[in-house]
N, C-alpha and C positions, 0 to 999 in steps of 0.2 A: 296499308291494308288492303286486300284484295276483296272485292264483292261478286257474289255470284247468286243466281237464281235458286240453285240447288246444290245443297251439301249433301253426300251419300258418305256414310262412315261404314265399311265393310264391301268387300267386293266378290263374297258369296252370292247370296239371294239379293243384295245389294245392287250388283251387276245389272238386273233387269230394270230398276229403277233407274240407274244411270243412263242406262241404254235408251230408255223410253223416253227420260227427261233430254237427250241431246237429239233424240229424233224430232221432237216436237220445238227444237229450235232454242231451248233454253242452256244457259251457260251451265255447267257442272263441274263442281270439285268431288273428286273422290280419294278418300284417306283410307288405307290399309294399313295397318299395324304390322300385318304378317304376310304371307305369300299370297299372291294374286290368285283368286278363285276362291279363297275361302276354305273354310274347315273340309267339306265335302271332298272337293279334289283332292287338297293336299294332306290331309289326316284323318280323314274320316270314311265316309262312304265308299270311295273309288280305290283305293289302296288297300282297305280292308277285304273288300272283296278279289281284288287280284291275288290276295294271299290264300283266301278262304277256299275258293275254287279249287285250287290244287289240294288242298287240305280235306276236300270232299273228294277227290278222285280217289287219295290215298285210302279213304272210308269205304268205298265203292270196290276198293280190288280187296281190302282188307276182309270184306263180308261175302265175296264173290262166291267162296267155297259152300255156303249156305245155298246157293243155286247151282251146284254140281260143278263148279269151275274152280280149280286149283292154279293159282296166280301167285306170283311173288314178286316183291318191290326190290330191285337189286340196289337203287340209291335213292335218297331224296337229295337234292342240290340246293340246299338252304340259302346260301349265297347267291345261286341263280335266280331263284323266286323272289327273292329280297329285291335283285339288281332289276329284274324286269319289272316289278312295281314301281321301283323309285323312276326308272326310265320311262314308264308309260305316265306316269305323273307329269314328270317332266316336259313329255312330248306335249301334252296338254296344254299346260300352263304356258311353255315357251313362246309360242304364237302369240298368246294373249300378251307377253311383256314386251314382245317386239312392236306390237301395232297399238298400244294403246296410249302411248305418247303423242302419237299422229292423228288421232280421233278429233276432229274440228269441234270446238265447242266445251272440251274435256279437260280439265288439269288434273293431272295425276299426282296424289302423294304418298309414296312408299313410307309413310312414317307413322308412328305412333302420337296421334293427335290428341289433344285435351282442350278441354272449353277453358276459356279464361274470363268469358262475361257473356251476357245473352247474346245467342246466336253467332257466337264469335269462339272461334278456335286457334288455338295455335298449333301450327302443322309445321314440324322443323324449324327452319330459321322465320317461316312467314305466318303472318296473321290474317286469317281468312274469315270473311263474313257471308252469311246467306240469309236468304229471305226464307227459305224453306229447307228444313232439313230431316234428312232419314237416319235413325240410327240402327244398321244392320250388322251390328258390332261383334254380334256371337257371343260364343262363351268359351272357357279353356278348363283343362281337367282342375278339378277339385282336390287340393291336397288336403287329405283329414289329417287331425292333429295327434299324430302319431309320436311318442317320445323316440326321439333319435332320428326321425327322417330327414334333418337337415344335414345328417353327418353321413348318410349314406349315399349312393348313387342308386337311381330309380329311373323307370322309364314311364311313360304315358303314351297316350294314342299320339302325341306330338312326335315322339321322339323314338317309337319303338323300329321305324322306319328304317332309322340308322343302322340297326343291326346288320353286320354281315357275316358272323359266323354263329352258328346254332348252339345257345346255351345249353348245358347238360339237364339243368333245372330252372324252375320259375316260380315264383309265388305270385299268384294275382289278387290284389284286395277290390272286392266288388262281387255283386251278384247280377247285375245289370245287363244291357245289351252288348256294351264293349268288352265286358270281363267274361261272358261268356263264349262270344265270337274268337276272342284272341286265345282263349282256353282250348276252343276247338283247335284253331291254327296250331298252337304250339304242340299240343299234346299230340296229335296227327303228322307233326315232324319228327317225333320220336323225345321229344323234351318231355323229362319228368314234370308236371304239371301239378300245382297245388291250387285250387280255387278256394278263396276263403271269402265268404259272404256273411256280413254283419246281419241281414234280412234272416228269418227262417226258411225262406223261398226263394230260389233264382227267379227272375222276372217277378219281382214282388207283388207288380199289378195285376201279372195273367190270373186266368182261372186256375183255382187250385190244383185241376187234372193235369191241367196243361204243364205247370210248373213241377207236378210230381214225375210226369213220364220226361219231360226234358232231362230233369237231374238223374233220373233211374237210366236214360242213354247215356249220357256223359258220364256218369259214374264207371261205366265199363272200360273207360280210357283215359281216365285221372284220378286224384282225388279230391274231393268236393267235402268243404266242411261249412255248413250253416249255422247261423246264429252265433257267430263268433266275432269278438272286436279284437281286431289287430292292436295293439297296445303299445309295442316298441318294438323297434328295428337295431340292428348294431352290425358293424362290421367283424366279418369272423375268419382272419386269413383274407383270402381273395373272395371269399363269399359273403352274404349276408343271412344272420338270425332273423328270423319273424317268429315273434311271441304273439301268440293269440290267447284270450282267454273265453272259455266256454262254459258253463254252468260252473263258474267259482273257479274252475281248474286252468291251469297255464297248457299250453301246448305249443312246440317250438318245431319251428322249420328251419333248415339250412341250405340254402339256394344258390345258385349262381347269380339269379337276377332277380328284380322284383318289379313289378308293374302295377300300379295304381291306376284303379278305374272304380273310383268311390264317387262319382258324379261330376257334374258339372257347375260352373262360376261363371255367372255375367260378367263381360268384361265392361259393365258400365262403370266401374269404378275407376278402372285405368283412363277412361275419357273424362273424369269429375262432373258427370253430367248434371250435377248439383250446382255447378256454377252458371249453367243456363237454364234453371229453374226446372230440369226435369226430376220427377222424384221415381224414388226405388223403392219395392218392397223389402219385409225383414230378412230376406234372401239374398238382397243387391239386384234383384232382377227388374227391369224398368216398367213402369205402372202403365198401362194402358187402356183405353175404351174399348167397345167393341168394333171400332173403326180403327184402332191400333195410335190413337191421338193420346199422346202423352199428356202431362199435368202443365204443358206449356204449351200454347197456340202456335201452329205452323210448324210443330216438330212430333214427328211419328216414330215409331220403334215398332219392330217386328223380328220374327226369326228368333234364336236360340237366346237374344237379348233379353227377351222378356218370358222367356222359361216356361210357356204355356205347353207345347208340344214338339221338343227338341229333334225334328227331324227335316231332312231337306226337303222333301215334296210338301210339307206343311210350309217352309218358309218359302218356298216358291208360290204356293197357294197365297198366302199373306202378302208377298209383295204384288201380285195381282188384283187383290181387294183395295191394297193401300194405295195403290197406282190409280185404280178407277174412282176411287173415293176423291182424289188430290185432283185428277183430270176432269170428272165428271160432277162432282158435288155430291153423289151418293153410291153406295155399295150394299150388297148382300153380306151382313153377316155370316163369318165360318161357324159351322156346326161343328165343333169338337168330337160330340160323340159320334161324329162319321170318321175321325181320324184312324185311319190304317197304318199298322206298323208290322215288320217284321224283323227276326232274328236269325241271322244267317250262321246258325249253330249245327250242332250234328246231334241228335234229328232238329231240324228247322222248325221255327214257330212263326205263325202270323195271326194276327188278331185285328178287327175291326168293331167299332161298337162300344156297347157297355158289357160289362160283366154280370154273372147272375144276383152276384152281392150288390153291384150298383143298381139294378134293375129292381131289387128286392127293397133297396134304401128309399127308391123311389115312389114305393109303395103300387108299382104297375103290376096287374095281372098278367101273368105269363105263363108260356110252355116253354118246354127245354126238349131239344132234339139233342140225340147224339149218334152217332156210327163210327165203327172201326174200319180202319183201310182193309185190314184182313178180312172182312167180310164181302168185299166187293172181289170181284174176278181179278182184276187188275192189282189189286192189293194183294190177293193170293199168290199171282204169279210173281209178284216182287218179294214174297216172303216177309212182307212187312208186317210184323206183329204189335207194332207199339203205334202205329199211326191213327190219330184220332180227331175226330170232330165234334165240337160242340155249338150248338146255333140257340139262338134265343129268341121268341118273338111275341107280339101282344095276343092275349086269348081273343080279345073282341074282334080286332081287323086281320089280324095274321101279319101284323108290320113286324119287319126285322129289327131287332134292337143290338142284336150281337153275333159276333161267328168268332168262331176260336179254334185253331188248328195248330196240332204238333206231328211232324211227319215228312217225308220227302214231297218236295214242291209246294211246301204249306202258301209260301208267298205267291204263286202263281195261281194256287187253288182258290184261294180265298179273293181273289179279283172278281169272280164274276158275283158274289155276294156284295162287295164293294160298289159296282156298278148297280145292281138292283136297288142298294139302300139309298143311292143317289138319284134315281129315276125315278118319275110317276110317282106313285102315292107309297113307296120303299115296301112294298107288300111280297110275301114271298110266291106270289103267283106267277110271273114272268120265270122266276127260277125253276119252279116244279112242274109248270106248264110246257118250257123249252125243252125239246128232244135233246139227250145226253147220248154222245156215241157211247157204244157199250163194244168192247168191256173197256172202258178210258175210266183214268183214277177219278175225274171228275164226278164219277157218279156216287162218290162217297161225300160229296156237299150234298146232293140233292137229295140222297137217301136220310140225311139226318135232318133234312126238315120234312122228309115222310114220315121221320120217325119220332114224331113230338109226344110229350106227355106231361102231366101235371107234374111241378117241381116238388121237390122232397121237402118235408118242415125242417129248416135248419136244427 
């Protein structure tokens, strides 16, 4: 049996901990069941943005006539876009694969490990033990219990990148981040796209106004059905029949491809974490305290494995906190109310902080501010009719509680709010007092804070 100071399971954000441990002279075992680099590099953030940017360009061209520019798209090289994406991911991963076995103090196990006893894991043909264990094992696509799903071929965020030919049609089951981004991509490529969401709203935790504008914009290019339960799938010749139930009535779709984007499932069950005394919740995600300590001493967990906020930037921050706690004995807990996110759909969505409903539930006295892109000079120049900003602040201190944006460059525009929320006392004053370039689109954010009012009674 091999013994290590540190065992890290997962090579995404877990690599940060493995690097730090090696650099402080510790012996490290790194176990990775998938591809080196984790979800973000291989099947998540990176490949999705590689295909979404061409989709954005397609839509810019298609809407150019509104600005007096007549342009046509002669051809979309779907196979080329997919190959470029795979090549980029490989280009990033390949150097890591070549060098990881040469890192002094690190032993790499490219296998699915599973615990067999306290602090003890079976990794391939070897049994390894460690004094300290960090579970950064991530999550995988949740496959919903749809009748017949095991009898039809389907895609997930892990397999969609293998497509080489553009399908004629696709049904996407889900209404969250992955579903909306992939629907944007496929519809922009000229694929007949059906987005089928169980939730009554796309991005169900977003502000209702944001979700409504997003849905309205996306419906211009695809079929969207909300509040529909996909109940059955079956082969129909060389296609797939998808049956959904809405308001008690069946709806059928016959498509070439089926993509499941209905949620995520922790990989904790694959590791058999219970055999090392680690508890999971009712959804299967690992239970941790505010310092990411599991129910077992000297075992920590973070990232998608704990299911709190499944974003790469969150996992990276959690890794920083965990390592600081481990190496220095203390840390500052993360405020998850300040976690931002973005959906790279068309239109784009970005959010940080609390929604109005969450603020109301907390019993906080607040003001709401709103502003439309079109009411700024730059927004008018862009003919941006639907772009919208909503902000929420406390009545007493003018402390920023949340900001929500839908429209072009939303992830960029929201960054100044994120910065102000995390700096000083978190009030609006640095943002509203700072000079904003005119006529730049960033004015829409500042004006939303100028335009505050009493909330309406729900």
